[in-house]
C-alpha atoms as an extended CHARMM CRD file, in Angstrom:
* protein
*
       239  EXT
         1         1  MET       CA            -31.1430000000      -20.6650000000       18.1540000000  PROA      1               0.0000000000
         2         2  PRO       CA            -29.4110000000      -20.7750000000       14.7710000000  PROA      2               0.0000000000
         3         3  MET       CA            -31.6330000000      -19.5140000000       11.9960000000  PROA      3               0.0000000000
         4         4  PHE       CA            -31.6790000000      -18.4260000000        8.3910000000  PROA      4               0.0000000000
         5         5  ILE       CA            -33.3440000000      -15.2610000000        7.2770000000  PROA      5               0.0000000000
         6         6  ASP       CA            -33.7660000000      -14.1020000000        3.7070000000  PROA      6               0.0000000000
         7         7  LEU       CA            -34.1490000000      -10.3200000000        3.4890000000  PROA      7               0.0000000000
         8         8  ARG       CA            -34.8880000000       -8.7410000000        0.1110000000  PROA      8               0.0000000000
         9         9  ARG       CA            -34.7650000000       -5.2350000000       -1.3910000000  PROA      9               0.0000000000
        10        10  SER       CA            -31.4710000000       -4.4380000000        0.2880000000  PROA      10              0.0000000000
        11        11  ARG       CA            -29.5070000000       -1.3650000000       -0.7310000000  PROA      11              0.0000000000
        12        12  LEU       CA            -26.2110000000       -3.1190000000       -0.0180000000  PROA      12              0.0000000000
        13        13  THR       CA            -23.5640000000       -4.1720000000       -2.4830000000  PROA      13              0.0000000000
        14        14  PRO       CA            -24.5330000000       -7.1100000000       -4.7990000000  PROA      14              0.0000000000
        15        15  THR       CA            -23.2620000000       -9.8750000000       -2.5950000000  PROA      15              0.0000000000
        16        16  VAL       CA            -25.0260000000      -12.6330000000       -0.7200000000  PROA      16              0.0000000000
        17        17  VAL       CA            -23.7930000000      -12.3120000000        2.8300000000  PROA      17              0.0000000000
        18        18  VAL       CA            -23.9250000000      -15.1180000000        5.3470000000  PROA      18              0.0000000000
        19        19  ALA       CA            -23.0820000000      -13.9230000000        8.8660000000  PROA      19              0.0000000000
        20        20  PHE       CA            -22.4720000000      -16.2560000000       11.7410000000  PROA      20              0.0000000000
        21        21  ALA       CA            -22.8620000000      -15.2290000000       15.3570000000  PROA      21              0.0000000000
        22        22  ALA       CA            -19.5380000000      -14.3310000000       16.9140000000  PROA      22              0.0000000000
        23        23  GLY       CA            -21.2390000000      -13.7510000000       20.2470000000  PROA      23              0.0000000000
        24        24  TRP       CA            -19.7530000000      -11.3610000000       22.6860000000  PROA      24              0.0000000000
        25        25  MET       CA            -16.5420000000      -13.2530000000       23.4660000000  PROA      25              0.0000000000
        26        26  GLY       CA            -14.5100000000      -10.3080000000       22.2150000000  PROA      26              0.0000000000
        27        27  SER       CA            -15.9350000000       -8.0480000000       24.8830000000  PROA      27              0.0000000000
        28        28  PHE       CA            -14.7960000000      -10.5180000000       27.5330000000  PROA      28              0.0000000000
        29        29  ALA       CA            -11.3050000000      -10.5810000000       26.0800000000  PROA      29              0.0000000000
        30        30  THR       CA            -11.0000000000       -6.7950000000       26.1920000000  PROA      30              0.0000000000
        31        31  ALA       CA            -12.4150000000       -6.5960000000       29.7010000000  PROA      31              0.0000000000
        32        32  GLN       CA            -10.1770000000       -9.3530000000       31.0680000000  PROA      32              0.0000000000
        33        33  PRO       CA             -7.3190000000       -7.1250000000       32.3610000000  PROA      33              0.0000000000
        34        34  GLU       CA             -9.6720000000       -5.6760000000       34.9760000000  PROA      34              0.0000000000
        35        35  ILE       CA             -9.8330000000       -9.0420000000       36.7180000000  PROA      35              0.0000000000
        36        36  ALA       CA             -6.3710000000       -8.4520000000       38.1000000000  PROA      36              0.0000000000
        37        37  ALA       CA             -7.1740000000       -4.9230000000       39.2890000000  PROA      37              0.0000000000
        38        38  GLY       CA             -7.9330000000       -4.6590000000       43.0260000000  PROA      38              0.0000000000
        39        39  ASN       CA             -9.1390000000       -7.2300000000       45.5290000000  PROA      39              0.0000000000
        40        40  ASP       CA            -12.8670000000       -6.5410000000       45.3230000000  PROA      40              0.0000000000
        41        41  LYS       CA            -14.7070000000       -8.9820000000       43.0550000000  PROA      41              0.0000000000
        42        42  ILE       CA            -17.1950000000       -6.2390000000       42.1760000000  PROA      42              0.0000000000
        43        43  SER       CA            -15.3540000000       -4.0050000000       39.7100000000  PROA      43              0.0000000000
        44        44  ALA       CA            -14.8230000000       -0.3080000000       40.3710000000  PROA      44              0.0000000000
        45        45  GLU       CA            -16.8070000000        0.5790000000       37.2350000000  PROA      45              0.0000000000
        46        46  LEU       CA            -19.7670000000       -1.4780000000       38.4120000000  PROA      46              0.0000000000
        47        47  GLN       CA            -19.7430000000        0.1910000000       41.8120000000  PROA      47              0.0000000000
        48        48  TRP       CA            -19.4910000000        3.6040000000       40.1260000000  PROA      48              0.0000000000
        49        49  ARG       CA            -22.5180000000        2.8530000000       37.9480000000  PROA      49              0.0000000000
        50        50  GLN       CA            -24.3960000000        1.7580000000       41.0670000000  PROA      50              0.0000000000
        51        51  SER       CA            -23.5370000000        5.0190000000       42.8130000000  PROA      51              0.0000000000
        52        52  ILE       CA            -24.8290000000        7.0850000000       39.8780000000  PROA      52              0.0000000000
        53        53  LYS       CA            -28.1320000000        5.2150000000       39.9320000000  PROA      53              0.0000000000
        54        54  GLU       CA            -28.4650000000        5.6840000000       43.6870000000  PROA      54              0.0000000000
        55        55  ARG       CA            -27.7830000000        9.4050000000       43.3870000000  PROA      55              0.0000000000
        56        56  TYR       CA            -30.3370000000        9.7170000000       40.6070000000  PROA      56              0.0000000000
        57        57  ALA       CA            -32.9210000000        7.7760000000       42.6390000000  PROA      57              0.0000000000
        58        58  THR       CA            -32.5780000000       10.4440000000       45.3280000000  PROA      58              0.0000000000
        59        59  SER       CA            -32.2170000000       13.6180000000       43.2500000000  PROA      59              0.0000000000
        60        60  ARG       CA            -33.9970000000       12.7850000000       39.9430000000  PROA      60              0.0000000000
        61        61  SER       CA            -31.8540000000       15.4870000000       38.3500000000  PROA      61              0.0000000000
        62        62  ASN       CA            -31.9030000000       15.9630000000       34.5810000000  PROA      62              0.0000000000
        63        63  ARG       CA            -28.0990000000       16.0220000000       34.5070000000  PROA      63              0.0000000000
        64        64  LEU       CA            -27.8300000000       12.5840000000       36.1090000000  PROA      64              0.0000000000
        65        65  ALA       CA            -30.6370000000       11.2690000000       33.8790000000  PROA      65              0.0000000000
        66        66  THR       CA            -28.5960000000       12.3360000000       30.8440000000  PROA      66              0.0000000000
        67        67  THR       CA            -25.5320000000       10.5880000000       32.2680000000  PROA      67              0.0000000000
        68        68  LEU       CA            -27.4800000000        7.3670000000       32.7940000000  PROA      68              0.0000000000
        69        69  VAL       CA            -28.7700000000        7.3720000000       29.2190000000  PROA      69              0.0000000000
        70        70  GLU       CA            -25.3010000000        8.0840000000       27.8020000000  PROA      70              0.0000000000
        71        71  LEU       CA            -23.9660000000        5.0950000000       29.7390000000  PROA      71              0.0000000000
        72        72  GLY       CA            -26.6960000000        2.8500000000       28.3440000000  PROA      72              0.0000000000
        73        73  MET       CA            -28.6660000000        2.6750000000       31.5960000000  PROA      73              0.0000000000
        74        74  ASP       CA            -32.4430000000        2.7880000000       31.9370000000  PROA      74              0.0000000000
        75        75  THR       CA            -33.6540000000        5.5480000000       34.2630000000  PROA      75              0.0000000000
        76        76  ALA       CA            -36.6090000000        3.3230000000       35.1850000000  PROA      76              0.0000000000
        77        77  VAL       CA            -34.4330000000        0.3930000000       36.3150000000  PROA      77              0.0000000000
        78        78  LEU       CA            -32.1750000000        1.5490000000       39.1190000000  PROA      78              0.0000000000
        79        79  ASP       CA            -31.4500000000       -1.5550000000       41.2140000000  PROA      79              0.0000000000
        80        80  VAL       CA            -29.9540000000       -4.0190000000       38.7040000000  PROA      80              0.0000000000
        81        81  GLU       CA            -26.9910000000       -4.1670000000       36.3160000000  PROA      81              0.0000000000
        82        82  LEU       CA            -26.1330000000       -6.2260000000       33.2410000000  PROA      82              0.0000000000
        83        83  CYS       CA            -22.8620000000       -7.8920000000       34.2020000000  PROA      83              0.0000000000
        84        84  ALA       CA            -20.1260000000      -10.1670000000       32.9210000000  PROA      84              0.0000000000
        85        85  ILE       CA            -19.3980000000      -12.7530000000       35.6250000000  PROA      85              0.0000000000
        86        86  TYR       CA            -16.0090000000      -14.4720000000       35.3930000000  PROA      86              0.0000000000
        87        87  VAL       CA            -15.7700000000      -17.9260000000       36.9740000000  PROA      87              0.0000000000
        88        88  ASP       CA            -13.2540000000      -20.6810000000       37.5890000000  PROA      88              0.0000000000
        89        89  GLU       CA            -15.7550000000      -23.3850000000       36.5860000000  PROA      89              0.0000000000
        90        90  PRO       CA            -19.2030000000      -23.4280000000       34.9380000000  PROA      90              0.0000000000
        91        91  PHE       CA            -22.1490000000      -23.3860000000       37.3270000000  PROA      91              0.0000000000
        92        92  THR       CA            -24.3480000000      -26.4740000000       37.5050000000  PROA      92              0.0000000000
        93        93  PRO       CA            -28.0260000000      -26.0360000000       36.5900000000  PROA      93              0.0000000000
        94        94  GLN       CA            -28.9200000000      -26.2410000000       40.2800000000  PROA      94              0.0000000000
        95        95  GLN       CA            -26.3550000000      -23.5930000000       41.1850000000  PROA      95              0.0000000000
        96        96  ALA       CA            -27.6810000000      -21.3480000000       38.4400000000  PROA      96              0.0000000000
        97        97  ASP       CA            -31.2250000000      -21.7560000000       39.8000000000  PROA      97              0.0000000000
        98        98  ASP       CA            -30.0100000000      -20.9020000000       43.2940000000  PROA      98              0.0000000000
        99        99  LEU       CA            -28.3220000000      -17.7620000000       41.9690000000  PROA      99              0.0000000000
       100       100  ARG       CA            -31.5100000000      -16.6690000000       40.2270000000  PROA      100             0.0000000000
       101       101  GLN       CA            -33.4300000000      -17.0840000000       43.4540000000  PROA      101             0.0000000000
       102       102  ASN       CA            -30.9960000000      -14.6810000000       45.1080000000  PROA      102             0.0000000000
       103       103  GLY       CA            -30.8270000000      -11.7860000000       42.6650000000  PROA      103             0.0000000000
       104       104  ILE       CA            -28.2670000000      -13.0690000000       40.1370000000  PROA      104             0.0000000000
       105       105  ASP       CA            -30.1570000000      -13.8970000000       36.9370000000  PROA      105             0.0000000000
       106       106  LEU       CA            -27.5010000000      -15.9700000000       35.1860000000  PROA      106             0.0000000000
       107       107  LYS       CA            -27.9440000000      -16.5070000000       31.4370000000  PROA      107             0.0000000000
       108       108  GLU       CA            -26.5550000000      -20.0300000000       31.1580000000  PROA      108             0.0000000000
       109       109  SER       CA            -26.6450000000      -20.0940000000       27.3480000000  PROA      109             0.0000000000
       110       110  THR       CA            -24.1900000000      -17.1810000000       27.2020000000  PROA      110             0.0000000000
       111       111  TYR       CA            -21.3390000000      -19.0860000000       28.8420000000  PROA      111             0.0000000000
       112       112  VAL       CA            -17.9670000000      -18.5520000000       27.1680000000  PROA      112             0.0000000000
       113       113  PRO       CA            -15.2720000000      -21.0780000000       28.1840000000  PROA      113             0.0000000000
       114       114  PRO       CA            -11.6690000000      -20.1380000000       28.9750000000  PROA      114             0.0000000000
       115       115  ILE       CA             -9.3120000000      -19.6810000000       26.0350000000  PROA      115             0.0000000000
       116       116  PRO       CA             -5.6120000000      -20.2500000000       26.7950000000  PROA      116             0.0000000000
       117       117  GLY       CA             -3.5940000000      -17.1380000000       26.1250000000  PROA      117             0.0000000000
       118       118  ARG       CA             -6.7240000000      -14.9830000000       25.7280000000  PROA      118             0.0000000000
       119       119  HSD       CA             -8.7050000000      -15.1740000000       28.9570000000  PROA      119             0.0000000000
       120       120  PRO       CA             -8.1060000000      -17.8120000000       31.6440000000  PROA      120             0.0000000000
       121       121  HSD       CA            -11.6320000000      -17.7490000000       33.0900000000  PROA      121             0.0000000000
       122       122  GLY       CA            -15.0240000000      -18.7130000000       31.7850000000  PROA      122             0.0000000000
       123       123  ALA       CA            -17.7060000000      -16.0290000000       31.7790000000  PROA      123             0.0000000000
       124       124  TYR       CA            -21.4710000000      -15.4920000000       31.7430000000  PROA      124             0.0000000000
       125       125  LEU       CA            -23.8020000000      -12.6170000000       31.1570000000  PROA      125             0.0000000000
       126       126  ALA       CA            -26.2020000000      -11.9970000000       34.0480000000  PROA      126             0.0000000000
       127       127  TRP       CA            -28.5820000000       -9.4050000000       35.4060000000  PROA      127             0.0000000000
       128       128  VAL       CA            -27.3690000000       -8.7610000000       38.9490000000  PROA      128             0.0000000000
       129       129  GLU       CA            -29.3580000000       -6.8680000000       41.5600000000  PROA      129             0.0000000000
       130       130  HSD       CA            -27.2840000000       -4.3950000000       43.5600000000  PROA      130             0.0000000000
       131       131  SER       CA            -28.4070000000       -6.1620000000       46.7130000000  PROA      131             0.0000000000
       132       132  ALA       CA            -26.7810000000       -9.3780000000       45.4130000000  PROA      132             0.0000000000
       133       133  PHE       CA            -23.2660000000       -7.9000000000       45.1530000000  PROA      133             0.0000000000
       134       134  ALA       CA            -22.4110000000       -9.1240000000       48.6620000000  PROA      134             0.0000000000
       135       135  GLN       CA            -23.4520000000      -12.6520000000       47.7480000000  PROA      135             0.0000000000
       136       136  ALA       CA            -21.3590000000      -12.5580000000       44.5650000000  PROA      136             0.0000000000
       137       137  ARG       CA            -18.3310000000      -11.5650000000       46.6520000000  PROA      137             0.0000000000
       138       138  ALA       CA            -18.8520000000      -14.6110000000       48.9010000000  PROA      138             0.0000000000
       139       139  ILE       CA            -19.0690000000      -17.2170000000       46.1030000000  PROA      139             0.0000000000
       140       140  ASN       CA            -15.6490000000      -18.8300000000       45.7090000000  PROA      140             0.0000000000
       141       141  ASN       CA            -16.2510000000      -19.8010000000       42.0730000000  PROA      141             0.0000000000
       142       142  ILE       CA            -16.7820000000      -16.1690000000       41.0530000000  PROA      142             0.0000000000
       143       143  VAL       CA            -13.5320000000      -14.4440000000       40.1600000000  PROA      143             0.0000000000
       144       144  LYS       CA            -14.7910000000      -11.0170000000       39.0810000000  PROA      144             0.0000000000
       145       145  VAL       CA            -18.0080000000       -9.2030000000       38.2330000000  PROA      145             0.0000000000
       146       146  ASN       CA            -17.7080000000       -6.4740000000       35.5960000000  PROA      146             0.0000000000
       147       147  SER       CA            -20.3050000000       -4.1870000000       34.0990000000  PROA      147             0.0000000000
       148       148  ALA       CA            -21.4920000000       -5.2930000000       30.6510000000  PROA      148             0.0000000000
       149       149  GLY       CA            -23.7090000000       -2.2420000000       30.1870000000  PROA      149             0.0000000000
       150       150  ARG       CA            -22.6440000000        0.1870000000       27.4810000000  PROA      150             0.0000000000
       151       151  GLY       CA            -24.0570000000        3.2190000000       25.7570000000  PROA      151             0.0000000000
       152       152  TYR       CA            -24.3880000000        3.0200000000       21.9780000000  PROA      152             0.0000000000
       153       153  SER       CA            -24.9620000000        5.4820000000       19.1870000000  PROA      153             0.0000000000
       154       154  ALA       CA            -25.6110000000        4.9080000000       15.4860000000  PROA      154             0.0000000000
       155       155  LEU       CA            -22.6830000000        5.4660000000       13.0970000000  PROA      155             0.0000000000
       156       156  ASN       CA            -24.5250000000        4.7480000000        9.8640000000  PROA      156             0.0000000000
       157       157  ASP       CA            -23.5830000000        8.2070000000        8.6240000000  PROA      157             0.0000000000
       158       158  VAL       CA            -19.8920000000        7.2830000000        8.5270000000  PROA      158             0.0000000000
       159       159  SER       CA            -20.0120000000        3.5190000000        7.8860000000  PROA      159             0.0000000000
       160       160  SER       CA            -20.4100000000        3.9050000000        4.1110000000  PROA      160             0.0000000000
       161       161  VAL       CA            -17.2660000000        6.0360000000        4.0100000000  PROA      161             0.0000000000
       162       162  ILE       CA            -15.2970000000        3.5120000000        6.0600000000  PROA      162             0.0000000000
       163       163  THR       CA            -16.4000000000        0.5680000000        3.8720000000  PROA      163             0.0000000000
       164       164  ASP       CA            -16.1680000000        2.5890000000        0.6280000000  PROA      164             0.0000000000
       165       165  THR       CA            -19.5860000000        1.4560000000       -0.5810000000  PROA      165             0.0000000000
       166       166  SER       CA            -19.7930000000        4.6460000000       -2.6590000000  PROA      166             0.0000000000
       167       167  SER       CA            -17.3320000000        3.1070000000       -5.1350000000  PROA      167             0.0000000000
       168       168  VAL       CA            -19.8040000000        0.3020000000       -5.8310000000  PROA      168             0.0000000000
       169       169  ARG       CA            -22.8120000000        2.5970000000       -5.9960000000  PROA      169             0.0000000000
       170       170  LEU       CA            -21.0330000000        4.9470000000       -8.4050000000  PROA      170             0.0000000000
       171       171  GLY       CA            -19.3470000000        2.1820000000      -10.4250000000  PROA      171             0.0000000000
       172       172  LEU       CA            -15.7860000000        3.3250000000       -9.6820000000  PROA      172             0.0000000000
       173       173  GLY       CA            -13.6310000000        0.3560000000      -10.7410000000  PROA      173             0.0000000000
       174       174  VAL       CA            -16.5070000000       -2.0940000000      -10.3470000000  PROA      174             0.0000000000
       175       175  SER       CA            -19.9130000000       -2.6810000000      -11.8760000000  PROA      175             0.0000000000
       176       176  LYS       CA            -22.3050000000        0.0220000000      -10.6950000000  PROA      176             0.0000000000
       177       177  ASN       CA            -24.8750000000       -1.4220000000       -8.3080000000  PROA      177             0.0000000000
       178       178  THR       CA            -26.8990000000       -0.0970000000       -5.3860000000  PROA      178             0.0000000000
       179       179  GLY       CA            -27.7570000000       -3.5430000000       -4.0780000000  PROA      179             0.0000000000
       180       180  LYS       CA            -31.4470000000       -3.2090000000       -4.8980000000  PROA      180             0.0000000000
       181       181  GLY       CA            -33.1080000000       -6.6110000000       -5.2880000000  PROA      181             0.0000000000
       182       182  VAL       CA            -30.1950000000       -8.5320000000       -3.7750000000  PROA      182             0.0000000000
       183       183  ARG       CA            -30.9740000000      -11.3370000000       -1.3540000000  PROA      183             0.0000000000
       184       184  ILE       CA            -29.0270000000      -11.4490000000        1.8960000000  PROA      184             0.0000000000
       185       185  GLY       CA            -28.8550000000      -14.5390000000        4.1050000000  PROA      185             0.0000000000
       186       186  VAL       CA            -28.0790000000      -14.1740000000        7.8090000000  PROA      186             0.0000000000
       187       187  ALA       CA            -27.4190000000      -17.2640000000        9.9420000000  PROA      187             0.0000000000
       188       188  ASP       CA            -27.4790000000      -16.2590000000       13.5800000000  PROA      188             0.0000000000
       189       189  THR       CA            -29.1000000000      -16.6630000000       16.9960000000  PROA      189             0.0000000000
       190       190  GLY       CA            -32.6420000000      -15.5290000000       16.1980000000  PROA      190             0.0000000000
       191       191  ILE       CA            -34.3320000000      -12.2540000000       15.3370000000  PROA      191             0.0000000000
       192       192  ASP       CA            -37.1290000000       -9.9200000000       16.3270000000  PROA      192             0.0000000000
       193       193  LEU       CA            -39.1200000000       -9.8960000000       13.0700000000  PROA      193             0.0000000000
       194       194  SER       CA            -41.5910000000       -7.3910000000       14.5000000000  PROA      194             0.0000000000
       195       195  HSD       CA            -38.9310000000       -4.6800000000       14.6690000000  PROA      195             0.0000000000
       196       196  PRO       CA            -40.0090000000       -1.7700000000       12.4380000000  PROA      196             0.0000000000
       197       197  ASP       CA            -36.4750000000       -1.2080000000       11.0930000000  PROA      197             0.0000000000
       198       198  PHE       CA            -36.5640000000       -4.4260000000        9.0500000000  PROA      198             0.0000000000
       199       199  PRO       CA            -37.8400000000       -4.3300000000        5.4490000000  PROA      199             0.0000000000
       200       200  THR       CA            -40.2090000000       -6.8810000000        3.9900000000  PROA      200             0.0000000000
       201       201  PRO       CA            -40.6340000000       -9.4160000000        2.5370000000  PROA      201             0.0000000000
       202       202  PHE       CA            -38.4530000000      -11.9160000000        4.3440000000  PROA      202             0.0000000000
       203       203  GLU       CA            -38.2340000000      -15.6440000000        5.0300000000  PROA      203             0.0000000000
       204       204  ALA       CA            -37.0850000000      -16.9620000000        8.3800000000  PROA      204             0.0000000000
       205       205  TYR       CA            -36.5200000000      -20.5150000000        9.6210000000  PROA      205             0.0000000000
       206       206  ASP       CA            -35.3000000000      -22.2780000000       12.7260000000  PROA      206             0.0000000000
       207       207  VAL       CA            -32.7870000000      -24.6330000000       11.1000000000  PROA      207             0.0000000000
       208       208  THR       CA            -32.3410000000      -26.6100000000       14.3320000000  PROA      208             0.0000000000
       209       209  ASP       CA            -35.9130000000      -27.8670000000       13.9440000000  PROA      209             0.0000000000
       210       210  GLY       CA            -36.1440000000      -30.2710000000       10.9890000000  PROA      210             0.0000000000
       211       211  ASP       CA            -33.7640000000      -31.0150000000        8.1280000000  PROA      211             0.0000000000
       212       212  SER       CA            -35.0910000000      -29.0130000000        5.1570000000  PROA      212             0.0000000000
       213       213  VAL       CA            -37.1470000000      -25.9700000000        4.2390000000  PROA      213             0.0000000000
       214       214  ALA       CA            -40.2460000000      -28.1680000000        4.3460000000  PROA      214             0.0000000000
       215       215  THR       CA            -39.6260000000      -29.2180000000        7.9570000000  PROA      215             0.0000000000
       216       216  TRP       CA            -37.7630000000      -26.2510000000        9.4980000000  PROA      216             0.0000000000
       217       217  GLY       CA            -39.6210000000      -24.4080000000       12.2190000000  PROA      217             0.0000000000
       218       218  LEU       CA            -40.8360000000      -20.8440000000       11.6880000000  PROA      218             0.0000000000
       219       219  ASP       CA            -40.3400000000      -19.4860000000       15.2180000000  PROA      219             0.0000000000
       220       220  VAL       CA            -36.9900000000      -17.6480000000       15.1790000000  PROA      220             0.0000000000
       221       221  SER       CA            -37.6230000000      -15.4510000000       18.2050000000  PROA      221             0.0000000000
       222       222  ASN       CA            -34.8600000000      -15.3780000000       20.8040000000  PROA      222             0.0000000000
       223       223  THR       CA            -35.3020000000      -13.7870000000       24.2270000000  PROA      223             0.0000000000
       224       224  VAL       CA            -31.8020000000      -14.7180000000       25.4280000000  PROA      224             0.0000000000
       225       225  SER       CA            -29.5130000000      -13.0300000000       22.9120000000  PROA      225             0.0000000000
       226       226  SER       CA            -30.2030000000      -10.0580000000       20.6380000000  PROA      226             0.0000000000
       227       227  HSD       CA            -27.1380000000      -10.8140000000       18.4940000000  PROA      227             0.0000000000
       228       228  GLY       CA            -29.1270000000      -12.0660000000       15.4960000000  PROA      228             0.0000000000
       229       229  THR       CA            -31.3060000000       -8.9530000000       15.4960000000  PROA      229             0.0000000000
       230       230  HSD       CA            -28.1820000000       -6.8150000000       15.7540000000  PROA      230             0.0000000000
       231       231  VAL       CA            -26.4360000000       -8.5040000000       12.7940000000  PROA      231             0.0000000000
       232       232  ALA       CA            -29.5190000000       -8.4570000000       10.5810000000  PROA      232             0.0000000000
       233       233  GLY       CA            -30.0310000000       -4.8050000000       11.5150000000  PROA      233             0.0000000000
       234       234  SER       CA            -26.4680000000       -3.9900000000       10.5030000000  PROA      234             0.0000000000
       235       235  ALA       CA            -27.0970000000       -5.5980000000        7.1190000000  PROA      235             0.0000000000
       236       236  VAL       CA            -30.5130000000       -4.2830000000        6.1540000000  PROA      236             0.0000000000
       237       237  GLY       CA            -31.9290000000       -2.1760000000        9.0010000000  PROA      237             0.0000000000
       238       238  ARG       CA            -33.6310000000        1.0490000000        7.9570000000  PROA      238             0.0000000000
       239       239  GLY       CA            -33.1930000000        2.8200000000       11.3000000000  PROA      239             0.0000000000
């Protein structure tokens, strides 16, 4: 769901920033070489992550719990994985429904088509139950199933050094400005406006609903992709 959000009182540099969703195509491109590795459609990494969860389910050891968290896995959800599913052709709506009925919760709106010279297969994001791995292996259209789960940590403490924002804040070669009072516009897939890391006030619109501010919808929630929340958080998040 494309949307526009106006977030004020930012501490960023005095620039109006419009960010468009790039999606997660880049992650597919970097993961693509694994498709050629081995004959099993279920990647070695995915099977390794499954084994860690199964060991933790039996032992409940603190060491394995720490490992799960570092890998971006929820210790309360031990029988499913977020996956990237590479395919020869897009699934039909009926096929996608059939997959969901059998433990493969395909997110149809996340489909990324093949790009010649980059990655030869299309790909989806999906939540896949461990018990559905055997079915995924048997589906001819599925080329490979990789793990899309990753552990993340905040790098806000070093980002200002990398982007040299201190030069703007101190007025070194440019007009001194902290970004206070600057409006920032983010056009993306939707946003969780209830998240406590976002400052107020803000304005948010669903620009696919109507043709002007007067007619745009106000519901910008998105339960399919968190990309818009991520981008807006990068711009003005207080976390």
